[in-house]
N, C-alpha and C positions, 0 to 999 in steps of 0.2 A: 796406575792408580793415582788419582789426584792427591795432593797433600792434604787439602781440606775439602770435605763434602758436607754441604748443608742441604737437607731435603725436607720440604713441606713444613718449615719452621713457623710456629705460631707462638709469639710471646705476648702475654697480657699482663697488665698492671691493674688488677681489679676489673672494672668494666672497660678500661682503656686498652685498645689493641695496639701493641708495638709493632709486631710483624704478623702477616697473615699469609702463610703458605710460601714463604721465601725458599727458593731452591737455587743453589749456585755451587760452583767448584772453583778451587784455586790450585793450579799445578805448581810444582817446584820450579823456581826460576821465573815465575810469572807474576806480574802485577795485575790485579783486578780492581778497577775503580768502582766503588759503590756510591752512587751519586743520587742526590735528591735534596729537597728543601728541608729546613728544620722540621723535625717531627715525622719525617718520611719513614723512619725505622732503621736508619743506618747504625746508630749507637746501640739500639736494642739487639741488632744482629751480632755485633761485635761482643757485646756483654754476654750474650747467650753462649757464644763460643768459649769465652773465658770462665763461664760458670758464675757470672755476676747477675744474670737474669734467668729465672726459671722458665721452663716451657713445658706445656702439657702435650703438645703435638709436635712431631717432627724428630729428626735425628741429626746429630752432628758428629762426624768422625774425622780423626786426624790420622793419616796413614792407615785408614781402615779400622782404627780402634775407636769405640764409642766414648764420647766425652761426657755423656749425661750423668749427672750426679756427682761429678768431681768438683772439688773446691778450686778456687782460682789458683792457689799455690800449687796444687797438683797438676793443673793444666799448664802452668808455667814450666814445671819440671819436665813436662812432656815435649817442651820445645816451642812454646807460644810466647812471643814477646808482644807487649801491649803498651802503646803510648796513648793515654786518654785525652779526651777533649778538655781543653783548658790547661793542659800540660801537667798541672798538679805535682810540681816538684815539692820537695820538703824545704821550705824557705829558710829555716834556721840552720839547716845542715849545709856543709860545704859542697861544692861541686863534686869533689872526690867521694865524700861520704854518700851523696845521692847515688853515685855510680855503684858503690859497694852494696847499697841496699838492693839495687837492681840485680846484683849477682848472688843473691841469697841462695839460689837453687844450685849453684855450682860449687865444686870443691874449692876450699880456700886457696889451695895451691894454684888454681887456674885464674884467680882474680887479677893478679898483676898483668898477665898476658891479655886478658879481656879489656882491662882498663887502657893498656897501651894501644890496643886495636881501636877502641872508641876514640882515643885521642888522635889517632891517625886520620880518622874520618872527620873529626871536629877539632882542629888545632886550637880554636878559640877556647874550648873547654880546658885544654892543658894550661893555657895562659891564665884561666880563671880557677884553677884547681882548688886553691885554698879559700876562695871567695864564697860568701854565703849565696845560696841559690836564689834567695829572694831579692838580691840586689842586682841580678842579671837583667839584661834587656829581654823583651818578649821573644825575640829571635833566638837569643842565647838559651833561654829557658826551654824553647822548643827543641833546640839541639840537644839539650840535657835530657829532656824527656825521651827522645829517640835513642840517645846513647844509653840511657838507663834500661830501655827495653831490649837493647842489643846485648846487655851484660849477661843475660841468661843463655846466650849462645842459641838463639832461636832458629828453627827451620821455617816457622811461619811468623811473620811480623804484621801486626794489625795496628793501623794508625787511624785515630779518630780526629778528624778536622785539624790536621797539622798546620794548615795555612791560616787558621782563624786569627784575625786581629793583627796580622803581620804585613809589613810593607812589601810591595811587589818585588823589590830587589832581594829581600830576604827570602820570600817564597821561592823565587827562581833559584837561589843558592841552595835551599833545602832540597828542592827537586833534583839538582845536580848531585848532591850528596847521596840522596836515596838511590839514584841510578848507580852510583859508585858502590854503595854498600851492597845492593842486590847483585851486581856483577861479581863482586869479590866473595860474597857469602853464599850465593846460589839460593837466596831466600824465595819463598812464596810470600807475596805481599798482598794484603787486603786493605785497601785505602778508602776510607769513608770520608767523603768531602762534599761540601756545598759548592766549592769552587770547581765546577764541572770541567771547564776548559783546561785548567791546570792538571786536574786529576787524570783526565783522559789523555793528556799529552804524555803522561808518565806510564800509562797502562797499556797492556796488550788487549784487554777486553774491558767492557763496561757493563754495569748493571744499574738500571735506573729504577729507583724506588719512589713510590708515591702513596702516602697514607698506608704504609705497611705492606704494600703489594708491589711485586715486580711489574713494571709497565713495559720495559723494553730491555733487551740484552743484545750484545753484538760486539764485533771488533771495535776497538776504541777509535781507530781512524775513520771507520764508517759512521759511527755515531757523531763524531765531530763534523762530518760532512752532511749529515741528514738534516734537511731544512726544518722538519718538525721538531727535532731535538734541539737544533740551534735556536729556534724561536721560543720553545717552552723552557729549556734548561740552561742555555748558554747566553741568553740575553742578546742574541744577534738577529 
């Protein structure tokens, strides 16, 4: 059974269609790249899973359990970590306090171990532990956003545009860390990205969205080598 199953998902915002019939799965230990231009429906898909976007059509299940109607806090408690587009750290709080906020769904006794685990993946955050999050660099804030998502001890990690606005060397480092985290935690990862080349290099499979609809799916390596995909989405 897949960790996450989305079937025939239609998200609307009044007359605006966010997604139209999106169907995909993510298995445990697998990264699926959800790629497409701005407005393709990537964020709408992730927000629907988390309970932040309502949908009148379709089903979303986690380990076979229906998520429809659950609040975001309830979805997180079921094991879904979410790093939003734009990072959205709490700028006036310290790095440590941002991580503690991310661990709200866990028993307080578990927090020290989770914090140490996050610091193991992101040593820079340990160095900045007492620093206000708003004073961090963009790359450090992205590390904090991912670390905060890991604090709930997720089995599914969803990342929305984690490379946005970052220098290539920082993007490369974050990709290395994501591979390390997935190997250690056995996570299912749903990675929504405009940076298609980078996302597909991290993923096992890819799903290409355009105007809310799936245009193509396949093994990530095959999509990277497909001339039509390279021309339309990879800028090659």
